[in-house]
Each structure stands twice: as structure tokens, then as C-alpha cells.
N, C-alpha and C positions, 0 to 999 in steps of 0.2 A: 294471475297469468293473463297474457294477451291471447284471446281466442278469436280466430277469424273463420267465419262460416262462408262457404262458397255455395250459393243457391242459384244455379243457372239452368236448371232443367224445367222450371215452371214459373208460375206467378208467385211472388211474395207480396202479399197485400197487408199493409199495416193494420193492426187491430183485429186480425183474424185469429182463429184458434188452431192453426196448423202447427206441426212440429217446428217448422223453420221460423215461426213467430215465438213460440213459448220456450223452446230450448234456449235460445239466446237470452230471453227475458230473465229466466231463472239462473242461468249461468252468471249474468250480470248481477242479479240480486245476491248471489252467493259470493260476490266480491271480486269477480274477474272483470277485465277490460275487454269488451266484446264488440266486434264489428261484423256486419253482414254485407257481403258482396252479392248483389242480385241483378237481375235484368230490369228493364224499365216496364215490363208488362205487369199489370195488376188486374184484379177482378173488380167490376163495379157492382152496384146493388141489384142490377138486373141479371147477374150471372154471366156477363159478357166481358171479354178482355179489352182493355184499353191501355194506352201509353201514359205512364207517369212522367211529368216534366221535372220532377225533383231528382237531383243527382247526389248531393252530399248534405246530410242532415242527421239529427238525432231524433229517434222516434219517441213515442210516449213512454216507452219502457227504459229510456236512457241508453238505448243501443245505437251505436253509430251505423248509419245506413249509407252504402255507396252503390248507386245504380249505374250500370254500364250500358253503353250503346253496343248493339250488335253490328257486325260488318254489313249485313243485309237485314233490313227491317222486315223480315218475314215474321209471321205470327209465332207465338210461343210454342206452338205445336210443331213447327219446322224442326227437324231433327239435326240438321247439320249447321247450326249457328256457330259463329266465331265472335269472340269478344276481344278485340285487339288490346284493350287496356288491362286485361286480367292480371298477367304476371307483374306488370309494373305496379298495379295496385296492391297486390299481395306483398311485394318487396317493400313498398312504402309503409305498410302496416306492421311489418316485422313480427309475425305471430310466434308465440311459443307453441300453440296448438292450432292446427289447420283442420277444420271439420268440413268435409266435402259431402254435400247432399246429393245423392244419386250418382251413378256412374255412367249414365246414358247421355253423355255429351262429348263432343270431339276433343275438348281441351283437358281431358283427363291426362293425356300424354304430356301436355304442357305443364300441368301441375306435377306430374311425375319428374320431369326435368328439374323443376324448382326444388322438390324434396331431395333429389339426388345431390344438389349443390348445398342444401341446408339440412344436414343430418341431425342438427340439434332440434329441429322442429318435429313434434309428435303429431302424427296424422291419424285421423279417423275418417271412415267413409260410411255412409248409410245407404239403404236401398228402400225405395217405395214401390217397387214393381213386383208383381207375382203373376201366376199364370191366369188370373182372372182379369187383370187390367193391362197386361203386357204380353208381347210375343204371341199375339192372337191371330196373326196371318203369316204367310210364308216369308214375306219381305222382312217383317219385324223380327221374327224368330231367327231366321237363318242369316240374313245380311247384317242386321243391326246387333241383336243381342249375342248371337253365337259368332258374329264376325267382329265388327268394329268395337262394340262395347266390351266384348270379352278380351280383345287384344289390350285395350286400355287397362282393364281390371288385372290382367296377368302382369302387365308392366309395373303397375303401381303397388302390387301386393307386398313386395319386399320392404316398402317404406311405410306401410300402414300398420298401426298397432292393432286395430280391431275394425272389422266390417260388421256394421249393425243392420239387421233387418228389423223394421218397425212392426212387423207381424211375424208369427212363426212361419207362415207361408213365404214370407219375404226373406227369411233366413235360408229356407230351402232353395229359393230362387238363386241366391248368391252362390250356393254350392253347386247346384245342378246346372244352371245356365252359364255361369262364368268359371266354373271349376276351381273356386277358391277353397283353400284348406279349411277343414271343419274346425280346427282349433282356433282359427282367427275369426270365425263367424259367430255372432251372438245376437240374442234378442234385446232390443232396447225399445220398450213399449212407448206408444203414444199415450197421452194422459190428459188430465184436466188442469185448468188454470186455478191454482190454489186460491188466489185473491177472489176470483169470481164465484168459486164454490162457496166460500165463506159469506160473501156478500149476498148471493142469491138465496142462501139458506136461512137468512135472518127472518124471524117471525114476521116483522113488519113488512118486509119485501114480499114474502109469500102471500100475505093477506092482501097487499096492494095489487099484486099480479092477479090473484083470484078475482078480486073485484073488477079489475080491468076486463077480464075475459068472462065475467058472469059465471064463475064456477061456484056451485053450491056445496054445502057441507056433505050432502049425500052423493055427490057426483063421483063416479069412477073415471078418472081423467087419463086419457091416452094422448101422448104427444109423439109426433114424428117430424123430421125435418131433413133438409138437404136439397140438392138439385133433383128436380123431377124432369127427366129427359127420356129419350127413346131407349136408353139402357137401364133406366130405373123406373119402369112403369108399374112395378109392384105396389107402389104407394096407392095407385088407383084400386088395386085389389083390396088393400086395407080399408079404404074408404067404403067400398062395397060391403065388406064384411061387417063393419060397424053398423051400417044401415040395415043389415039383415038381422042383427041381434035385437031381440025384443025388449031387453032391459033398457028403459028410458033414462036411467041414470048414467049409462056409459056414454061418454063424450070424447070425440077425437078432434085434436087441433093439429093442423098441417101447416108447416111453414117452409119457405124456400122458393127459389126461382123455378119457373115452369116454362118449358119450351112451347112455342106457339102451337105446335101440332097437337099438344095435349090439353091446352087451356079449356077448350069447350067441354071435353069429357070431364075434366076435373070439376068445373063449375056445376055440371049436371049432378055430380055426386054430393055436392054440398047441401046441407039442410039444417034441421033443428039441432041435430046431434053431431054433425060433421061440419067443421068450419075451417076454411082456408084463410089464413091471416097474412099471406104475403111473405115478403122477405124480412128477416130479423137480423139485426146486427149481433155481434158477439155477446155483449152483455144481455141483450133481450132473450137470446136463446137459453142462457143459463137461468134467467128468471122464469121462463116458461117451463123448462124441464123441472125446475124445483117444485112446481105445482103438480107434477105428474105422479100418478100411482104407478104407471109403467110407461116406458118408451118402447115403441115398436119400429123396427127397421127391417122391412121385408125384402129389401134389395141388396145390392152390393155393399161391401164394407165402406164406412165413412168415418171421419174423425169424431163424429158425434157418439159413436159407440163407446170409445174410451172416455169421452167427456161425461157421459151419463153414468158409467161405472164409477168415475171419480166423484160424482155427485151423490152416490149412494142410492140410485134409482134402479129398480128391477127392469129387465128388458126381455123383449121377444125379438130375435134376430134370425135372419136367413143363415143357415149353416153353410159355411164355406170352409173347405179344408185349410187348416192352418190359421183359423181365426177363433178357435175355441178358448183362447187365453182369457177372454172376457168373462168366462164362467168361473166364478170364485167358489163354487160349491153349492149352487142352488139359486143364484140371483138371475139366471138366464134360462129361458126356454128357446129351443131352436126350431126353426121351420125347415122342413125338408122338401117342400113343394111350393110352386107358385100357384096357389089356389085359394079362393075365397073360403072354401070349407075348412082347410087346415088353419088358416088365420083365425077364423071364428073359434075353432076348438082350442087353440092356444090362448086366445084372449079369455075364454071362459075358464080355462085351467088356471091362468094367472089370477083371475077374479076370485076364485075359490081358495087359492093358496097364497093370497097376497101377503099376509103377515109373515109367513115363513120366508118368502122371497125377500121382503124388506129387511128382515133381520140379517140375512147373509149379506145383502147389498151394503148395508150401513157398516157392518162389522169390518169389512175388508176394503172399503173405498179408498183409504189412504194410500194403498199400493199404487193407485192410478192418479197421483198428483205430481205435477212437473217439478216441484222443488227437489224431491228425492230423485226423480229421473235425471235432472240436470247434474246432480252430484254424481250419479252413477255413470253418466256419459263420458266423464273425463277422469274417472277414478285412477 
């Protein structure tokens, strides 16, 4: 089938591990003809946005990419962008399936008009917003989500087969914020890249990565990654916690971009057992996580949670309502506080119960792989 993805609510960066990268990749792998329509905004290696100058090309996964100019070149965070070429591009691609990523952009109404004229097209929409990352002030909640975006959601709902939330909390958001019918709202989990899980888990790759980072046989390895910014300062608490644990075999590796306001504090916390290794690309993140005994994510949810579950690695994560789906029956410990003391206790608990956590993590990891998620998405 011809599947066209519309990804105009944020950056789509080639080679990353986000859903809008991996869902098209595996839909293509499963025999479909796949196109992604995206903005020109991408992330660079410093965690900053920049403009891509590519417009029409095929990416490394064999997926056709079309990048559109916005009417006004405001940043990707600007909420009221218009892409004049959108409908013309969709019509030219003649989709059997139209997959709209997120509902928080003005041209949901434009897409609604397209679907009204093309009743043979099957449409799906997903949602990446919840009450921890969206609708966090009066303007966003009442004017955007309960106003403009809800109007678009209500208009398009009659043409959409299924509304997917990528977390349980995001399924709730669809129902509660946009008033969408429960029978049309469903969980479609984010997951890990099957190819990279297999590659990074090879014995020779694990041994090479351990040698690169000077990981010994007796070391208990903790890995954390992602953006470290003013909203995710809990990584610094994790670094403090590891420094306070007396066991010299416990080592922490931290990767990701860091905002300038936190760089000095982060480097102060580095030492013999706590190492900041900078930004890693997609493949390198899988390699490093494959060496970990546990991964720890003490802040807000990130795509690394599902990646690590797919790699069969136990985790310690911050408890957020509607994100408990990563617990497969004992592979996860949850943090309820932002405190050094609780992080220390949970690391020590994982250390003493590691084999049981690993057994659960490995047994059920295949549930979080994108090949099966891609098939489920258009069943």
C-alpha cells in the first residue's frame, strides 16, 4: 500500500530513533511504498534546531522524504505555521493510507477537507502530547488545545479510523482534552529499532564497546542519555547519587546534549566513576546501552525508555502517570521523588536484584520492537 506520513508538528531528523523515523522504516520494510512529508527543521549534534536544505530525496531506510517550506520561517516551536504546498503534495502522492502525526497544527482542517473528498483513503492520527509536556499554561491549555486543536480533532474524527496515543497518558489526553470517542482511541507504543538491537547485542560489538569505555568484568554499569536541560536536571541528581555510593564497581555513563547553564555543574560531578561522554548518534546509543546492567532515567519520559525495553535492559525511571506500560512484570523500578537519596536506594535495590530484573527484561523485550509495531499500526 502507499502510506503517506504527515509530520509537521516538530523536527524530523534522518537517522534518529523517534517514532516518525522508525514507523515509516518498518512499514517500508514490510513491503509498503512510504513517503514522509516533513518540515525543513532538523536537530543538529548540539541539540539545536537548524534548517535542512534538502527537499526531495530517499533516506537511508528507502523512505521517500519531502520537506516543505513554511509560509513564515518561524522556528519549529511556533504554533501557527502554514505549509502552502501540503495538500498539493498529498494529492500528488495519492496515498492509500494517510498517517497524521499529532493534531496540534493549523492544517488539520486542510487535511480534513482532503479526506472528505477522498473517502477511499484510510486515515490514522497519533498524539505525542500529555499533561506533562503539553497544555502546561493557560494559553496552551485553553486557547490551543481546548480551542484550535480540539476544533480540528472534532472535524477530522469522522474520517479517521484510529487515534493513537504513543503512551497510555497520551491516549487519555486524546479523550480528555479533545473529547474524542473512547472506541477510536488506542495505544500504539513507541519501540526499538530491530536492526540496531540485533547489531548492538552481538558479542563482538559489546566487547568492543566495553573496551572503548574501559568497562571491566566486575563493573556494574549504569547508562543514562538524552537532553539535559532546565526541565531535565534530574540527571545531575543521578550523578550525585552514584558519587555517594561507596561501591567502586558502580560506574555511570552519561550522554546527550547539555544546555550551557548546566555544563559547569555537570562537569563538577564527573570523576573516576561518573563519566560524561557527550553526544552519541543513534547507533552509538544502542551500543552503549547494550553494555549496561541497568539504564536510569530520573526525569521526564524520552524515547530511550522504550528503546531500552526493546534491548532487554532493566531500568529505573521516574514514575509519571500513564507511563507504567514499560514495566513488563519486574524489569523496572520507579522513582517517586526527585532526590539523591531515593535514586541511591533504587540503584542499590537493582544491584541486589539484578538477575531477576534481567530475566524479565529479556523475556518480553520483543514486545517493544518496531517491526511488530509497524504491522499493528495499519492492521
